[in-house]
MDTraj code that builds the backbone (N, CA, C; nanometers):
import mdtraj as md
import numpy as np

residues = "THR PHE GLY ILE GLY GLY MET LEU ILE ASN VAL GLY GLU PHE SER LEU LYS GLY ILE SER LEU CYS ALA ILE ALA ALA ILE LEU MET ASN LEU VAL LEU PRO ARG VAL LYS ASN THR GLU ALA".split()
xyz = np.array([
    [2.4740, 15.0369, -1.0311],
    [2.3386, 15.0896, -1.0242],
    [2.3383, 15.2156, -0.9391],
    [2.2738, 15.3177, -0.9880],
    [2.2573, 15.4363, -0.9053],
    [2.1110, 15.4784, -0.9081],
    [2.0724, 15.5527, -0.8097],
    [1.9334, 15.5942, -0.7942],
    [1.9005, 15.5954, -0.6470],
    [1.7767, 15.6166, -0.6170],
    [1.7353, 15.6248, -0.4777],
    [1.7146, 15.4843, -0.4235],
    [1.8000, 15.4407, -0.3352],
    [1.7852, 15.3119, -0.2701],
    [1.8260, 15.1918, -0.3519],
    [1.8672, 15.2089, -0.4759],
    [1.9059, 15.0955, -0.5589],
    [1.7924, 14.9962, -0.5787],
    [1.6709, 15.0447, -0.6031],
    [1.5532, 14.9594, -0.6152],
    [1.5663, 14.8630, -0.7328],
    [1.5231, 14.7397, -0.7120],
    [1.5303, 14.6343, -0.8129],
    [1.4030, 14.5519, -0.8055],
    [1.3413, 14.5242, -0.9215],
    [1.2217, 14.4404, -0.9272],
    [1.2524, 14.3186, -1.0115],
    [1.2318, 14.1985, -0.9546],
    [1.2515, 14.0720, -1.0254],
    [1.1176, 14.0027, -1.0432],
    [1.0915, 13.9570, -1.1657],
    [0.9737, 13.8756, -1.1953],
    [1.0233, 13.7583, -1.2788],
    [1.0487, 13.6462, -1.2142],
    [1.1048, 13.5306, -1.2843],
    [1.2436, 13.5622, -1.3373],
    [1.2615, 13.5456, -1.4666],
    [1.3899, 13.5745, -1.5313],
    [1.4041, 13.7219, -1.5677],
    [1.2976, 13.7984, -1.5527],
    [1.2930, 13.9382, -1.5943],
    [1.3211, 14.0283, -1.4755],
    [1.4101, 14.1264, -1.4921],
    [1.4377, 14.2194, -1.3829],
    [1.4446, 14.3621, -1.4349],
    [1.4018, 14.4543, -1.3509],
    [1.4065, 14.5964, -1.3831],
    [1.4830, 14.6689, -1.2741],
    [1.5720, 14.7586, -1.3154],
    [1.6414, 14.8429, -1.2190],
    [1.6897, 14.9694, -1.2890],
    [1.7171, 15.0697, -1.2124],
    [1.7720, 15.1938, -1.2655],
    [1.6784, 15.2646, -1.3617],
    [1.7306, 15.3002, -1.4791],
    [1.6571, 15.3800, -1.5770],
    [1.5357, 15.3056, -1.6315],
    [1.5475, 15.1751, -1.6536],
    [1.4334, 15.0998, -1.7068],
    [1.3177, 15.0979, -1.6076],
    [1.3471, 15.0836, -1.4797],
    [1.2432, 15.0862, -1.3770],
    [1.1794, 15.2247, -1.3692],
    [1.2595, 15.3279, -1.3818],
    [1.2098, 15.4654, -1.3793],
    [1.1167, 15.4910, -1.4979],
    [1.1523, 15.4407, -1.6156],
    [1.0700, 15.4601, -1.7347],
    [0.9344, 15.3914, -1.7200],
    [0.9332, 15.2684, -1.6706],
    [0.8073, 15.1960, -1.6507],
    [0.7211, 15.2665, -1.5463],
    [0.7822, 15.3133, -1.4378],
    [0.7079, 15.3849, -1.3337],
    [0.6477, 15.5141, -1.3890],
    [0.7220, 15.5862, -1.4720],
    [0.6727, 15.7111, -1.5301],
    [0.5543, 15.6858, -1.6227],
    [0.5613, 15.5805, -1.7033],
    [0.4506, 15.5465, -1.7931],
    [0.3261, 15.5100, -1.7130],
    [0.3426, 15.4287, -1.6090],
    [0.2282, 15.3895, -1.5262],
    [0.1663, 15.5092, -1.4551],
    [0.2489, 15.5989, -1.4024],
    [0.1970, 15.7171, -1.3340],
    [0.1235, 15.8081, -1.4313],
    [0.1735, 15.8192, -1.5540],
    [0.1091, 15.9015, -1.6557],
    [-0.0292, 15.8468, -1.6898],
    [-0.0456, 15.7153, -1.6884],
    [-0.1748, 15.6545, -1.7181],
    [-0.2715, 15.6645, -1.6002],
    [-0.2200, 15.6583, -1.4779],
    [-0.3045, 15.6520, -1.3588],
    [-0.3475, 15.7895, -1.3094],
    [-0.2562, 15.8850, -1.3068],
    [-0.2872, 16.0160, -1.2500],
    [-0.3828, 16.0936, -1.3399],
    [-0.4773, 16.1678, -1.2796],
    [-0.5737, 16.2440, -1.3602],
    [-0.5068, 16.3619, -1.4300],
    [-0.5634, 16.3974, -1.5420],
    [-0.5106, 16.5114, -1.6172],
    [-0.5941, 16.6349, -1.5861],
    [-0.5279, 16.7500, -1.5816],
    [-0.5964, 16.8765, -1.5582],
    [-0.6368, 16.9323, -1.6937],
    [-0.7666, 16.9580, -1.7086],
    [-0.8155, 17.0117, -1.8357],
    [-0.8193, 17.1632, -1.8273],
    [-0.7607, 17.2289, -1.9256],
    [-0.7578, 17.3743, -1.9329],
    [-0.8736, 17.4182, -2.0218],
    [-0.9714, 17.4896, -1.9645],
    [-1.0899, 17.5296, -2.0405],
    [-1.0827, 17.6738, -2.0880],
    [-0.9700, 17.7410, -2.0658],
    [-0.9561, 17.8789, -2.1128],
    [-0.9425, 17.8801, -2.2639],
    [-1.0093, 17.9789, -2.3266],
    [-1.0008, 17.9890, -2.4726],
    [-0.9267, 18.1146, -2.5122],
])
top = md.Topology()
chain = top.add_chain()
for i, resn in enumerate(residues, 1):
    res = top.add_residue(resn, chain, resSeq=i)
    for name in ("N", "CA", "C"):
        top.add_atom(name, md.element.get_by_symbol(name[0]), res)
traj = md.Trajectory(xyz[None], top)
């Protein structure tokens, strides 16, 4: 495993680490963070 701190998340039999954890975090951040609307025409 490589990455910052070797983070690992376990939920029962299911575990996320490395690239899979990064992908889930990116999807969640994309949904949570506000989008900047460009009103220039």
